[in-house]
Biopython code that builds the backbone (N, CA, C, O; Angstrom):
import numpy as np
from Bio.PDB.StructureBuilder import StructureBuilder

atoms = [
    (1, "MET", "N", (-53.217, 80.981, -5.894)),
    (1, "MET", "CA", (-53.674, 82.583, -5.302)),
    (1, "MET", "C", (-52.635, 82.654, -4.379)),
    (1, "MET", "O", (-52.870, 81.822, -3.503)),
    (2, "ARG", "N", (-51.767, 83.154, -4.192)),
    (2, "ARG", "CA", (-51.183, 84.006, -2.941)),
    (2, "ARG", "C", (-51.516, 85.298, -2.503)),
    (2, "ARG", "O", (-51.089, 86.391, -2.874)),
    (3, "SER", "N", (-52.628, 84.892, -1.364)),
    (3, "SER", "CA", (-52.523, 86.229, -0.279)),
    (3, "SER", "C", (-51.809, 87.050, -0.244)),
    (3, "SER", "O", (-50.615, 87.012, -0.540)),
    (4, "SER", "N", (-52.457, 87.972, 0.142)),
    (4, "SER", "CA", (-51.074, 89.371, -0.029)),
    (4, "SER", "C", (-50.565, 89.789, 1.567)),
    (4, "SER", "O", (-50.080, 90.913, 1.700)),
    (5, "ARG", "N", (-50.665, 88.945, 2.716)),
    (5, "ARG", "CA", (-50.334, 88.586, 3.407)),
    (5, "ARG", "C", (-49.130, 88.323, 4.035)),
    (5, "ARG", "O", (-48.491, 88.929, 4.895)),
    (6, "GLY", "N", (-48.899, 86.985, 3.246)),
    (6, "GLY", "CA", (-47.732, 85.946, 3.022)),
    (6, "GLY", "C", (-48.185, 85.247, 3.509)),
    (6, "GLY", "O", (-49.340, 85.095, 3.907)),
    (7, "PRO", "N", (-46.952, 84.467, 3.573)),
    (7, "PRO", "CA", (-47.239, 82.605, 3.540)),
    (7, "PRO", "C", (-48.227, 82.520, 4.407)),
    (7, "PRO", "O", (-48.415, 83.444, 5.198)),
    (8, "SER", "N", (-48.987, 81.449, 4.403)),
    (8, "SER", "CA", (-49.650, 80.499, 5.564)),
    (8, "SER", "C", (-48.251, 80.388, 7.213)),
    (8, "SER", "O", (-47.052, 80.656, 7.297)),
    (9, "SER", "N", (-49.406, 79.804, 8.320)),
    (9, "SER", "CA", (-48.532, 79.444, 9.317)),
    (9, "SER", "C", (-47.957, 78.136, 8.637)),
    (9, "SER", "O", (-46.794, 77.840, 8.908)),
    (10, "ARG", "N", (-48.765, 77.232, 7.670)),
    (10, "ARG", "CA", (-48.314, 75.326, 7.744)),
    (10, "ARG", "C", (-47.163, 75.890, 6.432)),
    (10, "ARG", "O", (-45.998, 75.588, 6.176)),
    (11, "THR", "N", (-47.702, 76.408, 6.087)),
    (11, "THR", "CA", (-45.977, 77.173, 4.653)),
    (11, "THR", "C", (-44.880, 77.296, 5.477)),
    (11, "THR", "O", (-43.925, 76.704, 4.976)),
    (12, "ALA", "N", (-44.594, 77.856, 6.609)),
    (12, "ALA", "CA", (-43.958, 78.140, 6.866)),
    (12, "ALA", "C", (-42.616, 78.048, 7.609)),
    (12, "ALA", "O", (-41.443, 78.408, 7.515)),
    (13, "SER", "N", (-43.719, 77.149, 8.647)),
    (13, "SER", "CA", (-43.226, 76.324, 9.200)),
    (13, "SER", "C", (-42.958, 75.076, 8.617)),
    (13, "SER", "O", (-42.079, 74.399, 9.151)),
    (14, "GLY", "N", (-43.456, 74.697, 7.768)),
    (14, "GLY", "CA", (-43.152, 73.293, 6.706)),
    (14, "GLY", "C", (-44.187, 72.051, 7.749)),
    (14, "GLY", "O", (-44.523, 70.969, 7.267)),
    (15, "ARG", "N", (-44.504, 72.405, 8.953)),
    (15, "ARG", "CA", (-45.309, 70.901, 9.652)),
    (15, "ARG", "C", (-46.740, 72.266, 10.026)),
    (15, "ARG", "O", (-46.913, 73.428, 10.395)),
    (16, "SER", "N", (-47.252, 71.363, 9.708)),
    (16, "SER", "CA", (-49.479, 71.548, 9.803)),
    (16, "SER", "C", (-49.354, 72.317, 11.589)),
    (16, "SER", "O", (-48.438, 72.403, 12.408)),
    (17, "PRO", "N", (-50.616, 72.697, 11.565)),
    (17, "PRO", "CA", (-50.526, 72.354, 13.069)),
    (17, "PRO", "C", (-51.392, 72.020, 14.402)),
    (17, "PRO", "O", (-52.584, 71.854, 14.144)),
    (18, "PRO", "N", (-51.204, 71.947, 15.143)),
    (18, "PRO", "CA", (-50.544, 70.596, 16.082)),
    (18, "PRO", "C", (-52.507, 70.095, 16.257)),
    (18, "PRO", "O", (-53.116, 70.813, 17.050)),
    (19, "PRO", "N", (-53.323, 68.997, 15.577)),
    (19, "PRO", "CA", (-54.199, 68.464, 15.881)),
    (19, "PRO", "C", (-55.004, 69.124, 17.312)),
    (19, "PRO", "O", (-54.477, 69.344, 18.403)),
    (20, "GLU", "N", (-56.669, 69.388, 16.850)),
    (20, "GLU", "CA", (-57.258, 69.196, 18.076)),
    (20, "GLU", "C", (-56.815, 68.493, 18.654)),
    (20, "GLU", "O", (-56.054, 67.613, 18.252)),
    (21, "ARG", "N", (-57.502, 68.870, 20.829)),
    (21, "ARG", "CA", (-56.580, 67.830, 21.449)),
    (21, "ARG", "C", (-58.572, 68.143, 22.809)),
    (21, "ARG", "O", (-59.092, 69.215, 23.117)),
    (22, "SER", "N", (-59.034, 66.659, 23.198)),
    (22, "SER", "CA", (-59.866, 66.752, 23.728)),
    (22, "SER", "C", (-59.366, 67.427, 25.165)),
    (22, "SER", "O", (-58.314, 66.964, 25.607)),
    (23, "PRO", "N", (-59.977, 68.413, 25.893)),
    (23, "PRO", "CA", (-59.851, 68.766, 27.088)),
    (23, "PRO", "C", (-59.175, 67.004, 28.215)),
    (23, "PRO", "O", (-58.161, 67.103, 28.906)),
    (24, "ASN", "N", (-59.917, 65.744, 28.141)),
    (24, "ASN", "CA", (-59.967, 65.372, 29.378)),
    (24, "ASN", "C", (-57.987, 64.044, 28.765)),
    (24, "ASN", "O", (-57.541, 62.949, 29.109)),
    (25, "THR", "N", (-57.625, 64.992, 27.932)),
    (25, "THR", "CA", (-56.423, 64.322, 27.930)),
    (25, "THR", "C", (-55.709, 64.662, 27.331)),
    (25, "THR", "O", (-56.152, 65.458, 26.503)),
    (26, "THR", "N", (-54.300, 64.415, 27.241)),
    (26, "THR", "CA", (-53.419, 65.050, 28.155)),
    (26, "THR", "C", (-52.376, 65.255, 26.441)),
    (26, "THR", "O", (-52.982, 64.802, 25.470)),
    (27, "LEU", "N", (-50.908, 65.897, 26.117)),
    (27, "LEU", "CA", (-50.754, 65.967, 24.362)),
    (27, "LEU", "C", (-50.028, 64.579, 24.783)),
    (27, "LEU", "O", (-48.798, 64.604, 24.802)),
    (28, "ASP", "N", (-50.566, 63.591, 25.061)),
    (28, "ASP", "CA", (-49.710, 62.416, 24.288)),
    (28, "ASP", "C", (-51.160, 61.363, 24.846)),
    (28, "ASP", "O", (-51.008, 60.218, 25.271)),
    (29, "HIS", "N", (-52.408, 62.005, 24.731)),
    (29, "HIS", "CA", (-54.075, 61.609, 24.015)),
    (29, "HIS", "C", (-53.613, 60.297, 24.903)),
    (29, "HIS", "O", (-53.548, 59.161, 24.432)),
    (30, "THR", "N", (-53.227, 60.731, 26.606)),
    (30, "THR", "CA", (-53.609, 59.214, 27.970)),
    (30, "THR", "C", (-55.223, 60.089, 28.255)),
    (30, "THR", "O", (-55.764, 60.992, 27.617)),
    (31, "PRO", "N", (-55.440, 59.698, 28.904)),
    (31, "PRO", "CA", (-56.296, 59.805, 29.863)),
    (31, "PRO", "C", (-55.930, 60.960, 30.965)),
    (31, "PRO", "O", (-55.555, 60.596, 32.079)),
    (32, "ALA", "N", (-56.034, 62.296, 30.666)),
    (32, "ALA", "CA", (-55.786, 63.027, 32.244)),
    (32, "ALA", "C", (-56.048, 62.794, 33.220)),
    (32, "ALA", "O", (-57.258, 62.632, 33.381)),
    (33, "PRO", "N", (-54.857, 62.574, 34.877)),
    (33, "PRO", "CA", (-55.648, 61.893, 35.667)),
    (33, "PRO", "C", (-57.423, 63.135, 35.971)),
    (33, "PRO", "O", (-58.004, 63.861, 35.164)),
    (34, "ILE", "N", (-57.760, 62.809, 37.627)),
    (34, "ILE", "CA", (-58.564, 63.848, 37.704)),
    (34, "ILE", "C", (-58.156, 63.133, 39.215)),
    (34, "ILE", "O", (-57.770, 62.023, 39.582)),
    (35, "TYR", "N", (-58.534, 64.672, 39.978)),
    (35, "TYR", "CA", (-58.592, 65.060, 41.429)),
    (35, "TYR", "C", (-59.664, 65.564, 42.416)),
    (35, "TYR", "O", (-60.109, 66.610, 41.944)),
    (36, "TRP", "N", (-59.923, 65.438, 42.917)),
    (36, "TRP", "CA", (-61.347, 65.996, 43.675)),
    (36, "TRP", "C", (-60.312, 66.365, 45.082)),
    (36, "TRP", "O", (-59.571, 65.811, 45.895)),
    (37, "LEU", "N", (-60.835, 67.650, 44.722)),
    (37, "LEU", "CA", (-60.922, 68.156, 46.031)),
    (37, "LEU", "C", (-61.631, 67.778, 47.381)),
    (37, "LEU", "O", (-62.492, 66.902, 47.307)),
    (38, "LEU", "N", (-61.360, 68.357, 48.644)),
    (38, "LEU", "CA", (-61.305, 68.119, 50.515)),
    (38, "LEU", "C", (-60.656, 69.027, 50.562)),
    (38, "LEU", "O", (-59.470, 69.089, 50.237)),
    (39, "GLN", "N", (-61.581, 70.194, 51.130)),
    (39, "GLN", "CA", (-60.701, 70.806, 52.543)),
    (39, "GLN", "C", (-61.781, 70.822, 52.743)),
    (39, "GLN", "O", (-62.734, 70.305, 52.160)),
    (40, "SER", "N", (-61.606, 72.129, 54.584)),
    (40, "SER", "CA", (-61.949, 72.843, 55.084)),
    (40, "SER", "C", (-62.444, 73.396, 55.042)),
    (40, "SER", "O", (-62.033, 74.024, 54.065)),
    (41, "SER", "N", (-63.674, 74.112, 55.552)),
    (41, "SER", "CA", (-64.184, 74.782, 55.249)),
    (41, "SER", "C", (-63.937, 75.858, 55.026)),
    (41, "SER", "O", (-64.604, 76.608, 54.314)),
    (42, "LYS", "N", (-62.594, 76.206, 55.793)),
    (42, "LYS", "CA", (-61.925, 77.870, 56.222)),
    (42, "LYS", "C", (-60.987, 77.489, 54.792)),
    (42, "LYS", "O", (-61.183, 78.515, 54.140)),
    (43, "LYS", "N", (-60.171, 76.696, 54.012)),
    (43, "LYS", "CA", (-59.724, 75.891, 52.856)),
    (43, "LYS", "C", (-57.484, 76.357, 54.001)),
    (43, "LYS", "O", (-56.470, 76.685, 53.386)),
    (44, "ASN", "N", (-57.593, 76.144, 55.774)),
    (44, "ASN", "CA", (-56.378, 75.914, 55.524)),
    (44, "ASN", "C", (-55.739, 74.509, 55.674)),
    (44, "ASN", "O", (-54.543, 74.258, 55.818)),
    (45, "TYR", "N", (-56.926, 73.521, 55.603)),
    (45, "TYR", "CA", (-55.931, 72.215, 55.065)),
    (45, "TYR", "C", (-57.243, 71.203, 53.980)),
    (45, "TYR", "O", (-58.450, 71.057, 54.168)),
    (46, "ALA", "N", (-56.424, 70.721, 52.978)),
    (46, "ALA", "CA", (-57.154, 69.846, 51.929)),
    (46, "ALA", "C", (-56.404, 68.462, 51.519)),
    (46, "ALA", "O", (-55.254, 68.037, 51.632)),
    (47, "LEU", "N", (-57.503, 68.021, 51.041)),
    (47, "LEU", "CA", (-56.391, 66.362, 50.777)),
    (47, "LEU", "C", (-57.270, 66.192, 48.993)),
    (47, "LEU", "O", (-58.500, 66.195, 48.949)),
    (48, "TRP", "N", (-56.556, 66.079, 47.888)),
    (48, "TRP", "CA", (-56.386, 65.868, 46.820)),
    (48, "TRP", "C", (-56.789, 64.129, 46.634)),
    (48, "TRP", "O", (-55.971, 63.241, 46.875)),
    (49, "ILE", "N", (-58.328, 63.855, 46.120)),
    (49, "ILE", "CA", (-58.300, 62.779, 46.148)),
    (49, "ILE", "C", (-57.881, 62.201, 44.789)),
    (49, "ILE", "O", (-58.050, 63.055, 43.919)),
    (50, "TYR", "N", (-57.292, 60.806, 44.200)),
    (50, "TYR", "CA", (-57.283, 60.834, 43.104)),
    (50, "TYR", "C", (-58.096, 59.507, 42.652)),
    (50, "TYR", "O", (-58.019, 58.323, 42.980)),
    (51, "TYR", "N", (-59.189, 60.488, 41.443)),
    (51, "TYR", "CA", (-59.510, 59.399, 40.823)),
    (51, "TYR", "C", (-59.953, 58.318, 40.843)),
    (51, "TYR", "O", (-60.841, 57.695, 41.424)),
    (52, "HIS", "N", (-59.007, 58.127, 39.923)),
    (52, "HIS", "CA", (-57.995, 56.164, 39.076)),
    (52, "HIS", "C", (-58.141, 54.769, 40.357)),
    (52, "HIS", "O", (-58.295, 53.549, 40.309)),
    (53, "ARG", "N", (-57.960, 55.981, 41.601)),
    (53, "ARG", "CA", (-57.358, 54.368, 42.882)),
    (53, "ARG", "C", (-58.833, 55.362, 43.474)),
    (53, "ARG", "O", (-58.495, 56.544, 43.411)),
    (54, "LEU", "N", (-59.960, 55.267, 43.883)),
    (54, "LEU", "CA", (-60.890, 55.526, 44.503)),
    (54, "LEU", "C", (-61.514, 54.049, 44.442)),
    (54, "LEU", "O", (-61.701, 53.289, 43.492)),
    (55, "ASP", "N", (-61.926, 53.858, 46.685)),
    (55, "ASP", "CA", (-62.276, 52.595, 45.629)),
    (55, "ASP", "C", (-63.289, 52.909, 47.737)),
    (55, "ASP", "O", (-62.967, 53.859, 48.450)),
    (56, "LYS", "N", (-64.277, 51.950, 48.122)),
    (56, "LYS", "CA", (-65.035, 52.097, 48.786)),
    (56, "LYS", "C", (-64.614, 53.183, 49.687)),
    (56, "LYS", "O", (-65.258, 54.217, 49.865)),
    (57, "ASP", "N", (-63.282, 52.829, 50.348)),
    (57, "ASP", "CA", (-62.787, 53.121, 51.929)),
    (57, "ASP", "C", (-61.892, 54.014, 51.684)),
    (57, "ASP", "O", (-61.174, 54.127, 52.678)),
    (58, "ILE", "N", (-61.487, 54.906, 50.606)),
    (58, "ILE", "CA", (-61.061, 56.154, 49.993)),
    (58, "ILE", "C", (-60.655, 57.152, 51.264)),
    (58, "ILE", "O", (-59.559, 57.494, 51.708)),
    (59, "LEU", "N", (-62.083, 57.481, 51.671)),
    (59, "LEU", "CA", (-62.591, 58.838, 52.757)),
    (59, "LEU", "C", (-61.708, 58.358, 53.706)),
    (59, "LEU", "O", (-60.741, 58.827, 54.306)),
    (60, "PHE", "N", (-62.230, 57.414, 53.687)),
    (60, "PHE", "CA", (-61.499, 56.158, 56.149)),
    (60, "PHE", "C", (-60.273, 56.809, 55.803)),
    (60, "PHE", "O", (-59.835, 57.799, 56.389)),
    (61, "LYS", "N", (-59.690, 56.186, 54.765)),
    (61, "LYS", "CA", (-57.846, 56.151, 54.923)),
    (61, "LYS", "C", (-57.510, 57.479, 54.925)),
    (61, "LYS", "O", (-56.611, 57.965, 55.611)),
    (62, "ALA", "N", (-58.456, 58.265, 53.915)),
    (62, "ALA", "CA", (-57.376, 59.501, 53.918)),
    (62, "ALA", "C", (-57.619, 60.703, 55.285)),
    (62, "ALA", "O", (-57.127, 61.830, 55.239)),
    (63, "LEU", "N", (-58.720, 60.042, 56.814)),
    (63, "LEU", "CA", (-59.444, 60.264, 57.859)),
    (63, "LEU", "C", (-58.248, 60.322, 58.545)),
    (63, "LEU", "O", (-57.497, 61.045, 59.199)),
    (64, "LEU", "N", (-58.546, 58.446, 57.766)),
    (64, "LEU", "CA", (-57.267, 57.982, 59.593)),
    (64, "LEU", "C", (-55.737, 58.231, 58.991)),
    (64, "LEU", "O", (-54.841, 57.920, 59.776)),
    (65, "ASN", "N", (-55.239, 58.856, 57.440)),
    (65, "ASN", "CA", (-53.467, 59.052, 56.914)),
    (65, "ASN", "C", (-53.484, 59.933, 57.501)),
    (65, "ASN", "O", (-52.751, 60.097, 58.476)),
    (66, "TYR", "N", (-54.292, 60.731, 57.105)),
    (66, "TYR", "CA", (-54.261, 62.265, 56.630)),
    (66, "TYR", "C", (-54.688, 63.556, 57.826)),
    (66, "TYR", "O", (-53.901, 64.382, 58.288)),
    (67, "VAL", "N", (-55.824, 63.457, 58.069)),
    (67, "VAL", "CA", (-56.116, 63.833, 59.267)),
    (67, "VAL", "C", (-56.121, 63.526, 60.039)),
    (67, "VAL", "O", (-55.086, 63.432, 60.699)),
    (68, "GLU", "N", (-57.285, 63.163, 60.475)),
    (68, "GLU", "CA", (-55.994, 62.867, 62.052)),
    (68, "GLU", "C", (-54.748, 62.480, 62.660)),
    (68, "GLU", "O", (-54.559, 62.470, 63.876)),
    (69, "PRO", "N", (-53.938, 62.174, 61.822)),
    (69, "PRO", "CA", (-53.326, 63.242, 62.292)),
    (69, "PRO", "C", (-52.735, 63.332, 62.609)),
    (69, "PRO", "O", (-52.026, 62.721, 63.409)),
    (70, "LYS", "N", (-52.735, 65.188, 61.524)),
    (70, "LYS", "CA", (-52.434, 66.329, 61.199)),
    (70, "LYS", "C", (-53.861, 66.704, 62.433)),
    (70, "LYS", "O", (-54.404, 67.732, 62.026)),
    (71, "ILE", "N", (-54.348, 66.351, 63.332)),
    (71, "ILE", "CA", (-55.437, 66.878, 64.611)),
    (71, "ILE", "C", (-54.721, 66.728, 65.844)),
    (71, "ILE", "O", (-54.806, 67.490, 66.808)),
    (72, "ARG", "N", (-53.827, 65.437, 65.735)),
    (72, "ARG", "CA", (-52.904, 64.917, 66.258)),
    (72, "ARG", "C", (-51.648, 65.475, 66.700)),
    (72, "ARG", "O", (-51.048, 65.088, 67.704)),
    (73, "LYS", "N", (-51.251, 66.430, 65.893)),
    (73, "LYS", "CA", (-50.265, 66.937, 65.815)),
    (73, "LYS", "C", (-50.930, 69.095, 65.811)),
    (73, "LYS", "O", (-50.672, 70.102, 66.471)),
    (74, "GLU", "N", (-51.334, 68.928, 65.280)),
    (74, "GLU", "CA", (-52.070, 70.376, 65.665)),
    (74, "GLU", "C", (-52.752, 70.506, 67.494)),
    (74, "GLU", "O", (-52.868, 71.568, 68.105)),
    (75, "GLU", "N", (-53.094, 69.176, 68.012)),
    (75, "GLU", "CA", (-53.415, 68.943, 68.817)),
    (75, "GLU", "C", (-51.852, 69.769, 70.405)),
    (75, "GLU", "O", (-51.849, 70.704, 71.206)),
    (76, "ALA", "N", (-51.220, 69.050, 70.147)),
    (76, "ALA", "CA", (-49.888, 69.342, 70.342)),
    (76, "ALA", "C", (-49.410, 70.615, 70.352)),
    (76, "ALA", "O", (-49.187, 71.340, 71.322)),
    (77, "ARG", "N", (-49.285, 70.808, 69.289)),
    (77, "ARG", "CA", (-48.801, 71.874, 69.001)),
    (77, "ARG", "C", (-49.575, 73.253, 69.681)),
    (77, "ARG", "O", (-48.921, 74.278, 69.874)),
    (78, "LEU", "N", (-51.053, 73.167, 70.026)),
    (78, "LEU", "CA", (-51.644, 73.989, 70.634)),
    (78, "LEU", "C", (-51.442, 73.877, 73.349)),
    (78, "LEU", "O", (-51.674, 74.427, 74.426)),
    (79, "GLY", "N", (-50.867, 72.709, 72.624)),
    (79, "GLY", "CA", (-50.466, 71.921, 74.081)),
    (79, "GLY", "C", (-49.108, 73.090, 74.620)),
    (79, "GLY", "O", (-48.966, 73.613, 75.725)),
    (80, "GLU", "N", (-48.255, 73.225, 73.384)),
    (80, "GLU", "CA", (-47.337, 74.074, 73.731)),
    (80, "GLU", "C", (-47.234, 75.023, 73.870)),
    (80, "GLU", "O", (-46.341, 75.485, 74.580)),
    (81, "LEU", "N", (-48.287, 75.885, 73.122)),
    (81, "LEU", "CA", (-48.164, 77.383, 72.997)),
    (81, "LEU", "C", (-48.921, 77.884, 74.706)),
    (81, "LEU", "O", (-48.719, 78.832, 75.466)),
    (82, "ARG", "N", (-50.075, 76.366, 74.745)),
    (82, "ARG", "CA", (-50.391, 77.570, 76.235)),
    (82, "ARG", "C", (-49.253, 77.496, 76.958)),
    (82, "ARG", "O", (-48.553, 78.452, 77.292)),
    (83, "SER", "N", (-48.989, 75.816, 77.309)),
    (83, "SER", "CA", (-47.417, 75.569, 78.046)),
    (83, "SER", "C", (-46.970, 77.362, 77.451)),
    (83, "SER", "O", (-47.253, 78.479, 77.884)),
    (84, "GLN", "N", (-46.321, 76.962, 76.512)),
    (84, "GLN", "CA", (-44.942, 78.763, 76.193)),
    (84, "GLN", "C", (-46.095, 80.247, 77.508)),
    (84, "GLN", "O", (-45.717, 80.873, 78.498)),
    (85, "LYS", "N", (-47.518, 80.214, 76.751)),
    (85, "LYS", "CA", (-48.130, 81.049, 77.729)),
    (85, "LYS", "C", (-48.202, 81.331, 79.168)),
    (85, "LYS", "O", (-47.923, 82.311, 79.858)),
    (86, "ALA", "N", (-48.771, 79.887, 79.451)),
    (86, "ALA", "CA", (-48.483, 80.289, 81.376)),
    (86, "ALA", "C", (-46.586, 80.324, 81.541)),
    (86, "ALA", "O", (-46.252, 81.108, 82.430)),
    (87, "ALA", "N", (-46.226, 80.113, 81.332)),
    (87, "ALA", "CA", (-44.897, 80.149, 81.699)),
    (87, "ALA", "C", (-44.751, 81.344, 81.640)),
    (87, "ALA", "O", (-44.390, 81.851, 82.702)),
    (88, "LEU", "N", (-44.976, 82.431, 80.282)),
    (88, "LEU", "CA", (-44.672, 83.866, 80.062)),
    (88, "LEU", "C", (-45.526, 84.351, 80.861)),
    (88, "LEU", "O", (-44.870, 84.774, 81.813)),
    (89, "GLY", "N", (-46.763, 84.568, 81.062)),
    (89, "GLY", "CA", (-47.759, 85.484, 82.514)),
    (89, "GLY", "C", (-48.320, 85.753, 81.407)),
    (89, "GLY", "O", (-48.043, 85.384, 80.266)),
    (90, "PRO", "N", (-49.648, 86.849, 82.055)),
    (90, "PRO", "CA", (-50.306, 87.033, 80.763)),
    (90, "PRO", "C", (-49.829, 88.546, 81.048)),
    (90, "PRO", "O", (-50.916, 89.087, 81.251)),
    (91, "ALA", "N", (-49.112, 89.281, 81.148)),
    (91, "ALA", "CA", (-48.491, 90.608, 80.969)),
    (91, "ALA", "C", (-47.042, 90.528, 80.191)),
    (91, "ALA", "O", (-46.276, 91.416, 79.818)),
    (92, "ALA", "N", (-47.006, 89.572, 80.132)),
    (92, "ALA", "CA", (-45.238, 89.045, 79.477)),
    (92, "ALA", "C", (-45.265, 89.450, 78.014)),
    (92, "ALA", "O", (-46.249, 89.152, 77.336)),
    (93, "LYS", "N", (-44.162, 90.165, 77.445)),
    (93, "LYS", "CA", (-44.280, 90.849, 76.071)),
    (93, "LYS", "C", (-44.424, 89.800, 74.633)),
    (93, "LYS", "O", (-44.607, 90.266, 73.509)),
    (94, "GLY", "N", (-44.299, 88.309, 74.926)),
    (94, "GLY", "CA", (-45.007, 87.447, 73.978)),
    (94, "GLY", "C", (-46.553, 87.177, 73.935)),
    (94, "GLY", "O", (-47.315, 86.860, 73.021)),
    (95, "ALA", "N", (-46.709, 87.403, 75.168)),
    (95, "ALA", "CA", (-48.240, 86.792, 75.457)),
    (95, "ALA", "C", (-49.016, 87.206, 74.328)),
    (95, "ALA", "O", (-49.670, 86.363, 73.714)),
    (96, "LYS", "N", (-49.017, 88.517, 73.955)),
    (96, "LYS", "CA", (-50.147, 88.611, 72.736)),
    (96, "LYS", "C", (-49.817, 88.013, 71.297)),
    (96, "LYS", "O", (-50.586, 88.055, 70.337)),
    (97, "LYS", "N", (-48.565, 87.458, 71.307)),
    (97, "LYS", "CA", (-48.065, 86.908, 70.250)),
    (97, "LYS", "C", (-48.831, 85.580, 70.117)),
    (97, "LYS", "O", (-49.612, 85.374, 69.188)),
    (98, "ILE", "N", (-48.557, 84.639, 71.145)),
    (98, "ILE", "CA", (-49.421, 83.544, 71.085)),
    (98, "ILE", "C", (-50.337, 82.805, 72.048)),
    (98, "ILE", "O", (-50.287, 81.727, 72.641)),
    (99, "ASP", "N", (-51.531, 84.216, 71.932)),
    (99, "ASP", "CA", (-52.548, 84.483, 71.797)),
    (99, "ASP", "C", (-53.180, 84.586, 70.673)),
    (99, "ASP", "O", (-54.386, 84.358, 70.591)),
    (100, "LYS", "N", (-52.370, 84.979, 69.565)),
    (100, "LYS", "CA", (-52.812, 85.438, 68.660)),
    (100, "LYS", "C", (-52.890, 84.105, 67.961)),
    (100, "LYS", "O", (-53.722, 83.793, 67.109)),
    (101, "ASP", "N", (-51.703, 83.203, 68.534)),
    (101, "ASP", "CA", (-51.179, 82.243, 66.990)),
    (101, "ASP", "C", (-52.087, 80.911, 67.478)),
    (101, "ASP", "O", (-52.195, 80.000, 66.656)),
    (102, "ILE", "N", (-52.899, 80.731, 69.095)),
    (102, "ILE", "CA", (-53.674, 79.852, 69.395)),
    (102, "ILE", "C", (-54.715, 80.405, 68.977)),
    (102, "ILE", "O", (-55.137, 79.347, 68.512)),
    (103, "ASP", "N", (-55.464, 81.078, 68.740)),
    (103, "ASP", "CA", (-56.484, 81.962, 67.827)),
    (103, "ASP", "C", (-56.787, 80.961, 66.803)),
    (103, "ASP", "O", (-57.696, 80.141, 66.677)),
    (104, "ARG", "N", (-55.316, 81.403, 65.811)),
    (104, "ARG", "CA", (-55.867, 81.205, 64.661)),
    (104, "ARG", "C", (-55.665, 79.413, 64.017)),
    (104, "ARG", "O", (-55.961, 78.962, 62.911)),
    (105, "GLN", "N", (-54.874, 78.522, 65.573)),
    (105, "GLN", "CA", (-55.346, 76.823, 64.873)),
    (105, "GLN", "C", (-56.645, 76.741, 64.613)),
    (105, "GLN", "O", (-57.691, 77.298, 64.945)),
    (106, "MET", "N", (-56.164, 75.622, 63.713)),
    (106, "MET", "CA", (-56.929, 74.640, 62.628)),
    (106, "MET", "C", (-57.576, 73.634, 63.173)),
    (106, "MET", "O", (-58.151, 72.852, 62.416)),
    (107, "ILE", "N", (-57.616, 73.471, 64.311)),
    (107, "ILE", "CA", (-58.137, 72.090, 64.467)),
    (107, "ILE", "C", (-59.860, 72.335, 65.246)),
    (107, "ILE", "O", (-60.645, 71.391, 65.342)),
    (108, "VAL", "N", (-60.144, 73.540, 65.660)),
    (108, "VAL", "CA", (-61.674, 73.656, 65.190)),
    (108, "VAL", "C", (-62.165, 73.060, 63.460)),
    (108, "VAL", "O", (-63.247, 72.580, 63.122)),
    (109, "ASP", "N", (-61.220, 73.252, 62.813)),
    (109, "ASP", "CA", (-61.848, 73.264, 60.948)),
    (109, "ASP", "C", (-61.435, 72.424, 60.815)),
    (109, "ASP", "O", (-61.904, 71.924, 59.793)),
    (110, "LEU", "N", (-60.741, 71.827, 61.247)),
    (110, "LEU", "CA", (-60.373, 70.062, 60.610)),
    (110, "LEU", "C", (-60.958, 68.871, 61.626)),
    (110, "LEU", "O", (-60.807, 67.682, 61.346)),
    (111, "ARG", "N", (-61.497, 69.227, 62.581)),
    (111, "ARG", "CA", (-62.514, 68.529, 62.928)),
    (111, "ARG", "C", (-63.580, 68.349, 62.403)),
    (111, "ARG", "O", (-63.938, 67.247, 61.987)),
    (112, "ARG", "N", (-64.228, 69.343, 62.337)),
    (112, "ARG", "CA", (-65.571, 69.732, 61.569)),
    (112, "ARG", "C", (-65.638, 68.651, 60.139)),
    (112, "ARG", "O", (-66.406, 67.812, 59.668)),
    (113, "MET", "N", (-64.078, 69.387, 59.763)),
    (113, "MET", "CA", (-64.175, 68.639, 58.614)),
    (113, "MET", "C", (-64.362, 66.721, 58.413)),
    (113, "MET", "O", (-65.038, 66.001, 57.678)),
    (114, "LEU", "N", (-63.460, 66.515, 59.395)),
    (114, "LEU", "CA", (-63.360, 64.913, 59.972)),
    (114, "LEU", "C", (-65.806, 64.870, 60.218)),
    (114, "LEU", "O", (-66.594, 64.079, 59.699)),
    (115, "SER", "N", (-66.003, 65.669, 60.854)),
    (115, "SER", "CA", (-67.424, 64.932, 61.066)),
    (115, "SER", "C", (-68.172, 64.924, 59.869)),
    (115, "SER", "O", (-69.144, 64.215, 59.609)),
    (116, "GLY", "N", (-67.576, 65.859, 59.098)),
    (116, "GLY", "CA", (-69.039, 66.385, 57.915)),
    (116, "GLY", "C", (-68.021, 65.103, 57.042)),
    (116, "GLY", "O", (-68.786, 64.156, 57.227)),
    (117, "ALA", "N", (-66.811, 64.484, 56.226)),
    (117, "ALA", "CA", (-66.578, 63.242, 55.847)),
    (117, "ALA", "C", (-67.342, 62.100, 56.392)),
    (117, "ALA", "O", (-67.790, 61.216, 55.662)),
    (118, "ALA", "N", (-67.536, 62.123, 58.061)),
    (118, "ALA", "CA", (-67.659, 60.814, 58.581)),
    (118, "ALA", "C", (-69.243, 60.761, 58.471)),
    (118, "ALA", "O", (-69.802, 59.674, 58.621)),
    (119, "GLY", "N", (-70.003, 61.947, 58.203)),
    (119, "GLY", "CA", (-71.586, 61.802, 57.765)),
    (119, "GLY", "C", (-72.269, 62.128, 59.145)),
    (119, "GLY", "O", (-73.406, 61.753, 59.433)),
    (120, "GLY", "N", (-71.245, 63.054, 60.174)),
    (120, "GLY", "CA", (-72.088, 63.686, 61.434)),
    (120, "GLY", "C", (-72.125, 64.943, 60.844)),
    (120, "GLY", "O", (-71.765, 65.185, 59.692)),
    (121, "THR", "N", (-72.800, 66.169, 62.076)),
    (121, "THR", "CA", (-72.648, 67.013, 61.820)),
    (121, "THR", "C", (-71.662, 67.892, 62.123)),
    (121, "THR", "O", (-71.670, 69.022, 61.635)),
]
sb = StructureBuilder()
sb.init_structure("model")
sb.init_model(0)
sb.init_chain("A")
sb.init_seg("    ")
for serial, (resi, resn, name, xyz) in enumerate(atoms, 1):
    if name == "N":
        sb.init_residue(resn, " ", resi, " ")
    sb.init_atom(name, np.array(xyz, "f"), 0.0, 1.0, " ", f" {name:<3s}", serial, name[0])
structure = sb.get_structure()
């Protein structure tokens, strides 16, 4: 018996619908990658940790190879902004913009992330 709505999607395309798949697999049925997000409290810096490469030292490696260099870079940038501000003087036209850039620095947030991940407070 044929439906009055027309042919089914299976007969119209000549193929059967794709099989159901688990949300934990990719389209080719391999295990889906799992990542953990580690981010600072203000969410302005984040690291993705690949679960399948997880080992006992991964957190230490991440802090040593990514967070600490970022802190050094931001501290250097902060020093540069402060020297620019000192060269301009407090009443200069660009001093307010430099003050805003200094206030937006993520150094404090990165240090909190570093101390929290290392087990400090």
